[in-house]
C-alpha positions in Angstrom: 193.2 150.8 -44.0 191.2 153.5 -42.3 190.0 153.3 -38.7 186.3 152.8 -38.2 184.2 155.6 -37.4 183.3 156.1 -33.8 179.9 157.4 -33.0 179.7 160.8 -31.6 177.9 159.8 -28.4 180.4 157.1 -27.7 182.8 158.2 -24.7 186.1 156.8 -23.9 186.0 154.3 -21.0 186.7 155.6 -17.7 190.1 154.8 -16.2 189.9 152.5 -13.1 191.7 155.0 -11.0 190.2 158.1 -12.3 189.6 160.7 -9.6 192.2 159.1 -7.2 194.9 161.4 -5.9 198.3 159.9 -5.1 201.2 161.5 -3.4 204.4 159.9 -4.6 207.5 160.3 -2.3 209.2 157.4 -4.1 212.8 157.2 -5.1 214.7 155.2 -7.6 212.6 152.3 -8.9 210.1 150.4 -6.8 207.6 153.2 -5.6 208.0 155.2 -8.8 207.0 152.2 -10.8 203.9 151.5 -8.7 202.9 155.1 -8.9 203.5 155.1 -12.7 201.1 152.1 -13.1 198.7 154.1 -11.1 198.9 157.2 -13.2 198.5 155.1 -16.3 195.4 153.9 -14.8 194.1 157.3 -14.5 195.1 158.5 -11.0 196.4 162.1 -10.4 199.9 161.4 -9.2 201.8 164.2 -7.7 205.6 163.3 -7.4 207.1 165.2 -4.5 210.9 165.6 -4.7 213.5 167.1 -2.4 214.7 170.5 -3.7 217.9 169.0 -5.2 215.6 166.4 -7.1 215.2 162.7 -6.7 218.4 160.6 -6.8 217.5 158.8 -10.2 217.0 162.3 -11.8 220.9 162.6 -12.3 221.6 159.2 -13.3 222.7 158.6 -17.0 221.9 162.3 -17.4 222.9 163.9 -20.8 220.8 166.9 -20.9 217.8 167.4 -18.3 216.5 164.1 -16.5 217.9 160.8 -17.5 215.8 158.3 -19.3 214.8 155.9 -16.3 213.6 159.0 -14.3 211.7 160.3 -17.4 210.2 157.0 -18.0 209.1 156.2 -14.4 207.7 159.7 -13.7 205.7 160.3 -17.0 202.0 161.1 -16.5 202.8 162.7 -13.1 202.7 166.2 -11.9 205.8 167.4 -9.9 206.8 169.6 -6.9 209.8 170.1 -4.8 209.5 170.3 -1.0 212.0 170.5 1.7 210.6 168.2 4.3 213.3 169.2 6.8 211.6 172.6 7.2 208.3 173.4 9.0 206.9 174.9 5.8 207.8 172.0 3.6 206.1 169.5 6.0 203.0 171.9 6.5 202.5 171.7 2.8 202.8 168.0 2.7 200.4 167.6 5.3 197.9 169.7 3.7 198.4 167.7 0.5 198.1 164.5 2.3 194.8 165.7 4.1 193.1 165.8 0.4 195.0 162.6 -1.0 193.6 159.2 -1.3 197.0 157.2 -1.3 200.5 158.1 0.0 203.4 156.3 -1.5 207.0 156.3 0.0 209.9 153.9 0.1 212.4 155.6 2.5 214.2 153.6 5.1 212.2 152.5 8.1 211.6 155.4 10.4 212.6 158.3 8.1 209.0 159.6 7.5 208.4 159.5 11.2 211.5 161.6 12.0 210.4 164.1 9.3 206.8 164.4 11.1 204.9 162.6 8.2 204.9 159.2 9.1 201.8 156.9 8.6 200.2 157.5 12.1 200.4 161.3 11.6 198.9 161.3 8.2 196.2 158.5 8.9 195.2 160.8 12.2 194.5 163.5 10.0 193.0 161.6 7.1 191.6 158.4 8.2 190.7 157.3 4.5 194.4 157.6 3.4 196.0 154.7 2.2 199.7 154.5 3.3 201.9 152.4 0.9 205.6 151.9 2.1 208.2 149.8 0.6 211.7 149.1 1.7 214.6 147.6 0.1 215.5 145.4 3.2 212.3 145.3 5.1 210.8 147.0 8.0 212.4 144.6 10.7 215.6 142.5 10.8 219.4 143.1 10.8 219.4 144.9 7.5 216.3 147.2 8.0 218.4 150.5 8.3 220.9 149.4 5.4 221.2 152.2 3.0 221.4 151.4 -0.7 221.0 153.9 -3.5 220.7 151.6 -6.2 218.1 149.4 -8.0 215.5 148.0 -5.5 215.3 144.5 -6.9 215.0 141.5 -4.9 218.6 140.1 -5.8 219.9 143.3 -4.6 218.2 142.6 -1.1 219.9 139.5 -0.5 216.8 137.5 -1.5 217.1 134.6 -3.9 214.9 131.8 -5.5 214.9 128.7 -3.6 213.7 125.6 -4.9 213.3 123.9 -1.4 209.8 125.3 -0.4 208.8 124.2 3.1 205.3 122.8 4.0 202.9 120.9 1.7 204.8 122.1 -1.4 208.0 120.4 -0.4 209.6 118.3 -3.0 206.9 119.0 -5.6 209.4 121.3 -7.6 207.7 124.6 -6.8 209.9 127.6 -6.2 209.6 130.1 -3.6 211.4 133.5 -2.9 213.3 133.5 0.6 
């Protein structure tokens, strides 16, 4: 079976995020997966790693990057920056001035301590969307808990509970608590 011919005037459809620039400071799974989806939707995603590389890079590594790292970071450009130096911070701030989206999943307060927190970036670039994820939340008793593993609800102590409060109570609907 042969593929139907495509008229020369037909152009491929635009990607929904074409023209969007995303800075990805995500690590391990949740943020890199989110930015992978953005890259697949046409965004220009720039993966920003520490000089030694992201933690996931070395897991299950035989030669080069491990399979999970390679999969989650496909369709992205990559750079390394040392955000603990003035030059590294300056470079990231310059990139964020031109970006549309900034994604990170550090523990709460880390980007502020590095001088690249949400207020700093949005003061410089008011149109910037700052997306932040945390394995244990921004508040509460575990907010500063450090875990260098998969960022999944089960790993955060969350669970599915069939007892949903409010109008849905007793109707067999599940909720995550």
